[in-house]
VEXDREN-2710 file (C-alpha; in Angstrom, 1 decimal):
% VEXDREN-2710
k/r/px/py/pz
1/MET/0.0/0.0/0.1
2/GLN/1.0/3.6/-0.8
3/ILE/0.9/6.2/1.7
4/ASP/1.8/10.2/0.7
5/ARG/4.0/12.0/3.1
6/ARG/1.5/13.5/5.4
7/GLU/0.2/10.1/6.3
8/PHE/4.1/9.0/6.4
9/LEU/4.9/11.5/9.2
10/LYS/1.8/10.4/11.2
11/VAL/2.7/6.6/10.9
12/ALA/6.1/7.7/11.9
13/GLY/4.9/8.7/15.4
14/ALA/7.6/7.9/17.4
15/GLY/9.9/7.6/15.0
16/VAL/10.3/11.1/14.3
17/CYS/12.1/12.2/17.2
18/LEU/15.2/14.4/18.3
19/ALA/18.4/13.8/19.1
20/THR/20.2/14.8/22.4
21/MET/21.2/18.1/22.0
22/GLY/24.7/17.6/23.9
23/ASP/26.0/15.8/21.1
24/LEU/25.3/19.2/18.9
25/SER/28.6/21.4/19.7
26/ALA/26.7/24.6/18.3
27/LEU/23.6/23.6/20.2
28/ALA/25.3/22.7/23.6
29/ASN/25.2/26.4/24.6
30/PRO/21.7/26.5/26.4
31/SER/21.5/30.5/25.6
32/LEU/21.4/29.2/21.8
33/LYS/18.3/27.9/19.8
34/ARG/18.2/25.9/17.3
35/PRO/19.9/27.5/14.0
36/ASN/17.7/29.6/11.5
37/VAL/18.2/28.6/8.0
38/VAL/18.3/30.1/4.6
39/LEU/19.0/28.1/1.7
40/CYS/19.4/30.2/-1.6
41/MET/20.1/29.1/-5.0
42/ALA/20.5/30.2/-8.5
43/ASP/19.1/29.7/-11.9
44/ASP/21.7/28.5/-14.2
45/GLN/25.0/30.1/-12.5
46/GLY/28.3/28.5/-13.7
47/TRP/30.7/27.8/-11.0
48/GLY/32.9/30.2/-12.7
49/ASP/30.0/32.9/-12.6
50/MET/31.6/34.2/-9.7
51/ALA/34.4/37.3/-9.4
52/TYR/35.9/34.9/-6.5
53/ASN/36.4/32.0/-8.8
54/GLY/38.3/34.2/-11.2
55/HIS/35.9/35.6/-13.8
56/PRO/37.7/38.6/-15.4
57/VAL/35.0/40.4/-15.7
58/LEU/32.0/39.9/-13.3
59/LYS/31.2/41.8/-10.3
60/THR/29.9/40.0/-7.5
61/PRO/31.0/42.5/-4.6
62/ASN/28.5/40.5/-2.0
63/PHE/28.9/37.2/-3.1
64/ASP/32.8/37.7/-2.7
65/ALA/32.8/39.4/0.7
66/MET/30.6/36.1/2.0
67/ALA/33.4/33.5/0.2
68/ALA/35.8/35.4/1.8
69/THR/34.4/34.9/5.6
70/ALA/32.6/31.6/5.4
71/LEU/32.9/28.1/4.2
72/ARG/33.6/28.0/0.3
73/PHE/32.9/24.8/-1.4
74/ASP/35.3/24.6/-4.3
75/ARG/33.8/21.1/-5.6
76/PHE/30.0/21.4/-4.9
77/TYR/27.9/19.6/-7.5
78/ALA/24.5/19.7/-8.5
79/ALA/22.5/16.7/-8.3
80/ALA/21.6/16.8/-12.0
81/PRO/22.5/19.1/-14.9
82/VAL/19.0/21.0/-15.1
83/CYS/17.0/22.6/-12.5
84/SER/13.5/21.1/-11.4
85/PRO/15.7/17.5/-10.5
86/THR/18.4/19.5/-8.4
87/ARG/15.9/21.4/-6.5
88/GLY/14.3/18.3/-5.8
89/SER/17.1/17.2/-4.4
90/VAL/17.8/19.7/-2.1
91/MET/14.2/19.0/-0.7
92/THR/14.6/15.6/-0.1
93/GLY/18.7/14.6/0.3
94/ARG/17.6/11.7/-2.4
95/HIS/18.6/11.4/-6.1
96/PRO/15.4/13.1/-8.2
97/ASN/15.5/10.0/-10.0
98/ARG/14.0/8.1/-7.1
99/PHE/10.8/10.2/-7.6
100/GLY/10.5/10.8/-10.9
101/CYS/11.9/14.2/-11.3
102/PHE/13.8/13.7/-14.2
103/LYS/13.9/16.8/-16.1
104/TRP/13.1/20.5/-15.7
105/GLY/8.9/20.8/-15.3
106/HIS/8.4/17.4/-13.4
107/THR/7.6/17.4/-10.0
108/LEU/8.0/16.1/-6.2
109/ARG/5.7/13.1/-5.6
110/PRO/3.6/13.7/-2.8
111/GLN/5.0/10.6/-1.2
112/GLU/8.5/12.6/-0.6
113/VAL/9.4/14.1/2.8
114/THR/10.5/17.2/2.1
115/ILE/13.1/19.5/4.4
116/ALA/10.5/21.9/5.2
117/GLU/8.0/18.8/6.6
118/ALA/10.8/17.7/8.4
119/LEU/11.9/20.7/10.0
120/LYS/8.4/21.5/10.8
121/THR/8.2/18.8/13.0
122/ALA/10.9/20.4/15.1
123/GLY/9.2/23.7/15.4
124/TYR/10.3/25.6/12.5
125/VAL/8.3/27.9/10.9
126/THR/8.6/27.4/6.9
127/GLY/8.7/29.9/4.3
128/HIS/9.4/29.4/0.2
129/PHE/10.4/32.5/-1.9
130/GLY/10.6/32.7/-5.9
131/LYS/11.0/30.0/-8.4
132/TRP/9.5/26.7/-7.2
133/HIS/9.7/24.4/-10.6
134/LEU/8.8/21.6/-8.2
135/GLY/4.9/21.5/-9.2
136/SER/2.0/23.9/-9.1
137/VAL/1.7/27.2/-7.4
138/CYS/-2.2/26.7/-7.5
139/LYS/-4.6/26.1/-4.7
140/GLY/-5.5/22.9/-3.5
141/SER/-2.5/21.3/-5.6
142/PRO/-1.1/18.1/-4.3
143/VAL/2.8/19.4/-5.6
144/ASN/2.9/23.3/-4.3
145/PRO/5.1/25.0/-2.0
146/GLY/2.2/24.5/1.3
147/ALA/1.3/20.3/0.4
148/SER/5.2/20.4/0.4
149/GLY/5.7/21.8/3.5
150/PHE/5.6/25.4/3.4
151/ASP/3.4/27.6/5.9
152/GLU/4.2/30.8/3.7
153/TRP/4.7/31.2/-0.3
154/PHE/5.5/33.6/-2.7
155/SER/6.2/31.2/-5.2
156/ALA/6.5/31.0/-9.6
157/PRO/6.1/27.9/-11.4
158/ASN/9.0/28.6/-13.5
159/PHE/12.0/30.9/-13.9
160/PHE/10.7/34.9/-14.0
161/ASP/11.8/38.1/-15.0
162/ASN/11.4/41.8/-13.7
163/ASP/8.0/43.1/-12.8
164/PRO/7.1/39.0/-12.1
165/ILE/4.0/37.7/-11.5
166/LEU/4.0/35.8/-8.1
167/SER/1.4/33.5/-6.2
168/ARG/0.6/34.1/-2.5
169/GLU/-0.2/30.8/-1.4
170/GLY/-2.3/30.5/-4.9
171/VAL/-3.2/34.0/-5.3
172/ALA/-1.7/36.3/-8.0
173/VAL/0.4/39.5/-7.2
174/GLN/1.5/41.6/-9.3
175/THR/4.9/43.2/-7.8
176/GLN/7.2/45.7/-9.6
177/GLY/11.2/45.5/-9.3
178/GLU/14.1/44.1/-10.5
179/SER/13.5/40.2/-9.9
180/SER/15.6/39.0/-7.4
181/MET/15.2/41.8/-5.2
182/VAL/11.7/41.2/-5.4
183/THR/12.5/37.2/-4.4
184/VAL/14.8/38.7/-1.4
185/ASP/12.2/41.8/-0.2
186/ALA/9.5/38.9/0.1
187/ALA/11.4/36.8/2.0
188/ILE/12.9/39.7/4.3
189/GLU/9.3/40.5/5.2
190/PHE/9.0/36.7/6.4
191/ILE/12.7/36.6/7.9
192/ARG/11.5/39.9/9.9
193/ARG/8.4/38.4/11.3
194/HIS/10.0/35.5/13.0
195/ALA/13.2/37.0/13.8
196/SER/12.2/37.3/17.4
197/SER/10.1/34.1/17.7
198/PRO/11.2/31.4/19.6
199/ARG/10.5/29.4/16.8
200/PRO/13.3/29.2/14.3
201/PHE/12.8/29.4/10.7
202/LEU/13.5/27.9/7.2
203/ALA/13.2/30.2/4.4
204/VAL/13.9/28.6/0.9
205/VAL/15.1/31.9/-1.5
206/TRP/15.4/30.6/-5.1
207/PHE/16.0/33.1/-7.4
208/GLY/15.1/33.5/-11.5
209/SER/18.2/34.5/-12.7
210/PRO/20.3/34.1/-14.3
211/HIS/18.1/32.2/-16.4
212/GLY/17.4/33.3/-20.2
213/PRO/16.3/35.9/-21.4
214/HIS/18.4/37.5/-19.6
215/GLN/16.5/41.1/-18.6
216/ALA/19.2/42.8/-16.1
217/ILE/18.0/46.6/-15.5
218/GLU/20.4/49.4/-16.8
219/ARG/21.6/50.2/-13.1
220/ASP/23.2/46.5/-13.3
221/ARG/23.8/46.6/-16.8
222/ALA/25.9/49.5/-16.7
223/PRO/29.6/47.9/-15.6
224/TYR/29.3/45.9/-18.7
225/GLU/28.8/48.4/-21.5
226/ALA/32.2/47.7/-23.3
227/HIS/30.4/44.1/-23.6
228/SER/27.8/42.8/-26.2
229/ARG/24.0/43.7/-25.2
230/LYS/23.4/39.9/-24.9
231/LEU/26.6/40.0/-22.3
232/GLN/25.5/43.4/-20.5
233/HIS/22.2/41.6/-19.7
234/PHE/23.6/38.2/-18.8
235/TYR/26.1/39.7/-16.4
236/GLY/23.7/42.3/-14.9
237/GLU/21.4/39.6/-13.9
238/ILE/24.2/38.0/-11.9
239/THR/25.3/41.8/-10.6
240/GLY/21.6/42.2/-10.0
241/MET/21.3/38.9/-8.0
242/ASP/24.3/39.5/-5.9
243/ARG/22.9/43.0/-5.3
244/ALA/19.9/41.4/-3.8
245/PHE/21.6/38.6/-2.0
246/GLY/24.0/41.1/-0.5
247/LYS/20.7/43.3/1.0
248/LEU/19.2/39.6/2.5
249/ARG/23.2/39.1/4.2
250/LYS/23.0/42.5/5.6
251/GLU/19.6/42.3/7.1
252/LEU/20.4/39.2/8.8
253/ARG/23.1/41.4/10.6
254/ARG/20.8/44.3/11.1
255/LEU/18.3/41.9/13.0
256/ALA/21.3/40.8/14.8
257/ILE/20.4/36.9/14.5
258/HIS/23.3/36.3/11.4
259/GLU/25.5/34.5/14.5
260/ASN/22.8/31.3/14.5
261/THR/21.7/31.5/11.4
262/ILE/22.4/29.2/8.5
263/LEU/23.3/31.0/5.2
264/TRP/24.0/28.4/2.6
265/TYR/24.2/29.4/-1.2
266/CYS/24.6/27.3/-4.6
267/SER/23.6/27.1/-8.3
268/ASP/20.8/24.5/-9.8
269/ASN/23.5/23.4/-12.7
270/GLY/26.5/24.3/-14.1
271/GLY/26.9/27.4/-16.5
272/LEU/24.7/28.6/-19.6
273/PRO/26.5/27.7/-23.3
274/GLY/27.8/31.0/-25.0
275/VAL/27.5/33.3/-22.1
276/GLY/28.2/31.2/-19.0
277/ALA/31.7/29.9/-16.9
278/THR/31.7/26.6/-16.0
279/GLY/34.1/24.8/-13.9
280/GLY/35.4/22.1/-16.7
281/ARG/33.7/20.5/-19.7
282/GLY/30.3/20.7/-21.0
283/ASN/27.9/23.2/-19.8
284/LYS/24.1/22.9/-18.1
285/GLY/22.4/19.6/-19.5
286/ARG/25.6/17.3/-19.3
287/VAL/27.1/15.3/-17.0
288/TYR/30.4/16.3/-17.4
289/GLU/31.8/18.7/-14.7
290/GLY/30.4/21.9/-16.4
291/GLY/27.1/20.7/-16.3
292/LEU/27.4/19.7/-12.4
293/ARG/30.0/21.6/-10.6
294/VAL/28.6/25.1/-8.9
295/PRO/29.2/27.7/-6.8
296/ALA/28.6/27.0/-3.2
297/ILE/29.0/29.1/0.0
298/LEU/28.0/28.0/3.7
299/GLU/27.8/31.0/6.7
300/TRP/27.0/30.1/9.8
301/PRO/29.3/32.3/12.3
302/ALA/27.9/30.3/15.7
303/ARG/29.7/27.0/14.1
304/ILE/32.3/28.3/11.2
305/PRO/34.3/31.3/13.3
306/ASN/36.8/31.2/10.8
307/PRO/37.1/31.3/6.7
308/ARG/37.4/27.8/5.3
309/THR/37.7/27.0/1.7
310/THR/37.3/23.0/1.1
311/ASN/37.8/20.9/-2.2
312/ILE/35.9/17.9/-0.7
313/PRO/33.2/17.0/-3.2
314/CYS/29.8/17.6/-1.9
315/ASN/26.6/17.9/-3.4
316/THR/22.8/19.4/-3.0
317/SER/21.9/16.0/-1.7
318/ASP/24.1/16.7/1.5
319/ILE/22.2/19.7/2.2
320/TYR/18.9/17.6/3.6
321/PRO/21.3/14.9/5.8
322/THR/22.7/17.9/7.4
323/LEU/20.1/20.1/8.6
324/LEU/18.7/17.0/10.1
325/GLU/21.4/16.2/11.9
326/ILE/22.0/19.5/12.8
327/VAL/18.7/19.9/14.2
328/GLY/19.1/17.1/15.9
329/LEU/16.0/14.8/13.7
330/LEU/15.6/11.1/13.4
331/LEU/12.9/10.4/11.0
332/GLY/12.0/6.5/12.0
333/LYS/11.0/5.9/8.2
334/GLN/13.5/7.6/6.2
335/PRO/13.5/6.7/2.4
336/PRO/17.0/5.8/1.0
337/LEU/19.0/9.4/0.9
338/ASP/21.9/9.9/-1.4
339/GLY/23.4/12.5/0.3
340/ILE/25.4/12.8/3.6
341/SER/25.6/14.9/6.7
342/LEU/28.4/17.3/6.0
343/VAL/28.3/18.4/10.1
344/PRO/32.3/16.7/10.2
345/LEU/33.4/18.9/7.6
346/ILE/31.3/22.2/9.2
347/ASP/33.2/21.0/12.0
348/ASP/36.5/21.1/10.1
349/LYS/36.7/17.4/11.1
350/MET/36.3/15.8/7.5
351/SER/39.7/14.8/5.1
352/SER/37.4/13.1/2.5
353/ARG/34.1/12.2/1.4
354/PRO/33.2/8.5/2.9
355/LYS/30.8/8.1/0.0
356/ALA/30.6/8.0/-3.6
357/MET/28.2/10.3/-5.8
358/GLY/25.9/8.9/-8.4
359/PHE/24.4/11.0/-11.4
360/TRP/21.8/9.6/-13.7
361/ASP/20.4/12.0/-17.0
362/TYR/17.6/9.0/-17.8
363/PRO/16.3/10.3/-21.3
364/ILE/12.9/11.7/-20.4
365/ARG/12.2/15.2/-22.0
366/GLY/11.4/18.0/-20.3
367/ILE/8.2/19.6/-19.5
368/ARG/7.3/23.4/-20.5
369/THR/6.6/25.4/-17.8
370/PRO/5.6/29.1/-18.7
371/SER/5.6/31.1/-16.0
372/LYS/5.0/34.8/-17.0
373/GLU/2.0/32.7/-19.3
374/TRP/0.2/30.9/-16.6
375/MET/0.9/33.4/-13.9
376/SER/-0.8/36.3/-16.3
377/ARG/-3.6/33.5/-16.7
378/LEU/-4.2/33.1/-13.2
379/LEU/-4.5/37.0/-12.1
380/GLU/-6.4/37.9/-14.7
381/ALA/-8.8/34.6/-13.7
382/GLN/-8.7/35.9/-10.3
383/LYS/-9.9/39.8/-11.1
384/ALA/-12.7/38.2/-12.4
385/GLY/-13.6/35.9/-9.5
386/LYS/-12.6/32.8/-10.9
387/GLU/-10.0/30.4/-11.0
388/ILE/-8.0/28.3/-13.6
389/ASP/-7.5/24.7/-14.4
390/ASP/-4.5/23.9/-12.4
391/PRO/-1.9/23.0/-15.6
392/PHE/0.1/20.5/-13.0
393/ARG/-3.7/18.9/-12.0
394/LEU/-4.4/18.8/-16.2
395/ARG/-1.2/17.2/-17.2
396/LEU/0.3/15.3/-14.2
397/ASN/-0.9/13.0/-11.5
398/ALA/2.0/13.0/-9.1
399/GLY/0.7/11.2/-6.8
400/LYS/0.2/8.0/-8.8
401/ILE/2.6/5.5/-9.5
402/THR/1.8/3.3/-12.5
403/LYS/4.5/3.1/-14.8
404/GLN/7.4/0.7/-13.4
405/TYR/11.2/0.8/-15.0
406/PRO/13.5/-1.9/-15.7
407/LYS/15.7/-3.1/-13.1
408/ASP/18.1/-4.5/-15.5
409/THR/18.4/-1.6/-18.0
410/PHE/19.8/1.9/-17.3
411/PRO/19.3/4.3/-20.3
412/GLY/21.3/7.2/-20.6
413/HIS/24.2/9.1/-19.7
414/ALA/25.3/8.1/-15.9
415/ALA/28.6/8.6/-14.0
416/TRP/29.9/7.5/-10.5
417/LEU/32.1/9.7/-9.0
418/ASP/34.8/8.5/-6.3
419/TRP/37.0/11.0/-6.1
420/PRO/39.0/11.5/-7.8
421/TRP/37.9/9.2/-10.2
422/LYS/34.7/9.5/-12.4
423/LEU/33.3/7.0/-14.5
424/HIS/30.8/7.8/-16.9
425/ARG/28.2/5.0/-18.4
426/ILE/26.5/6.2/-21.4
427/GLU/24.0/3.5/-23.0
428/THR/21.9/4.3/-26.0
429/LYS/20.0/2.8/-28.5
430/LYS/23.4/1.6/-30.3
431/GLY/25.2/0.3/-27.1
432/MET/27.2/1.0/-24.0
433/LYS/30.2/3.1/-23.7
434/LEU/32.0/3.6/-20.5
435/GLU/34.7/6.8/-20.1
436/LEU/37.5/7.3/-17.1
437/TYR/38.5/10.4/-15.7
438/ASN/41.0/11.3/-12.7
439/LEU/39.5/14.9/-11.8
440/ILE/43.0/15.8/-10.3
441/GLU/44.9/15.1/-13.2
442/ASP/42.5/16.0/-15.9
443/PRO/39.7/18.5/-14.8
444/GLU/38.4/18.8/-18.0
445/GLU/37.6/15.3/-18.6
446/GLY/40.0/15.1/-21.9
447/LYS/41.9/11.8/-21.2
448/ASP/39.8/8.7/-21.5
449/LEU/41.8/6.1/-18.9
450/THR/39.6/3.0/-19.1
451/ALA/42.0/1.2/-21.2
452/GLN/45.0/1.5/-18.7
453/ASN/42.3/0.5/-15.6
454/SER/40.3/-2.3/-16.8
455/GLU/40.2/-3.8/-12.9
456/ARG/39.1/0.2/-11.7
457/VAL/36.9/0.3/-14.4
458/LYS/34.9/-3.1/-13.5
459/SER/34.5/-2.4/-9.9
460/MET/33.2/1.3/-10.7
461/LYS/30.7/-0.2/-13.2
462/ALA/29.5/-2.5/-10.8
463/ARG/28.7/0.1/-8.2
464/LEU/27.1/2.4/-10.4
465/GLU/24.5/-0.1/-11.4
466/GLU/23.9/-1.3/-7.9
467/TRP/22.9/2.1/-7.1
468/GLN/21.1/2.4/-10.5
469/ARG/19.2/-0.5/-9.2
470/SER/18.6/1.1/-5.8
471/VAL/17.3/4.3/-7.7
472/VAL/15.1/2.1/-10.2
473/ARG/13.5/0.7/-6.6
474/SER/12.4/3.9/-5.6
475/LEU/11.3/5.1/-8.5
476/ASN/9.3/2.3/-8.9
477/GLY/7.2/3.6/-5.3
478/GLU/8.9/0.5/-3.3
479/ASP/10.0/2.9/-0.8
480/TYR/6.7/4.0/0.1
481/GLN/5.3/0.4/0.8
END
């Protein structure tokens, strides 16, 4: 029998409990409540699209300032090379193929337990602001932010540009302003209301930039007037996002809550072809380094008092288990996780990653999610006192698992990263191809070493396929029975 996640949390009952706080050094001081959490994510910002990572043109002073004072990840990976799946990995700690979120426009499953739902069991108040892209933003949907654990939400179904129409718990609102600043202002309003509350908060702040079409405001384009109009708008969107992020970070300090607030920033996939700067071969949409490696910074002064840079590989799937350990949450019937807790890394006690990473780009098409079109229609309908048919309800049945996927074939492009070795398994109708790279010696993945490492290839292929079988079992619904 399959149960949805709300029933799961009820069934877990006594299995949802709090760990002993004395085991968590940052919380051993009784004067400190559990930390507030702010999770920020860019849309299509590559690893190299940061001044602190050496970009010769971009101006990102606020990101640079945080990178100079916090924990900077030099090898942070998106769980998938495109947006919706990576966002699903943040929400669940699981590879998105486990719940059928293969590409852009696919949704969460109602059976999944999200970080918002988990933290609510520990007393957190939760809010989502900006790009959702894991389902609907209409009232009553089983895959809107409210159904996914968020008490408050001001969200768009996909990326959005300036003066966006956003959904406030299902009610369309026309906003005015630069898109990243609109997102941050909504989050700040939420944070201000809860800053002095005895309940900690989770704020998920997902920008719509620098996704195309790029529409920077004049103020943010001005520093790049020597470049093409296309680059002016692309660079300008990142600078606008940097400016909004700086306002958010400054507000945490003004409210005197920054010491015990986790501020975690990353992107959802690698850089864009033609304009973006990546961290390796390829770009968005590819399982090579350029499609997966993203900028990431974690600031938490109460626990990370001194700046550090880590080269240990980390993943967006690690965010969920890390936060659960920090808060001291144990879920009694937690489905299989792909991420690991980074608490030892936060405490500077991790010298290497103890678990390999699996990636798998399943050959299923993305689904068109035209945010501007849908939100305009919703706004006009609600002005007339009507509601529209939820586009997601019409095209998807996110709660039913009917299709069963084979456990003996694994189509598409997958990879197994056991640092520093990365094995690619590429299966098409013409057959399977394997590629092996040593990322320390060959960060651009240009020299295939399969012929010289037959035993390593055999071992890594076996572990990758074992992981893929586990993913398919989850995909087929076995985790929920």
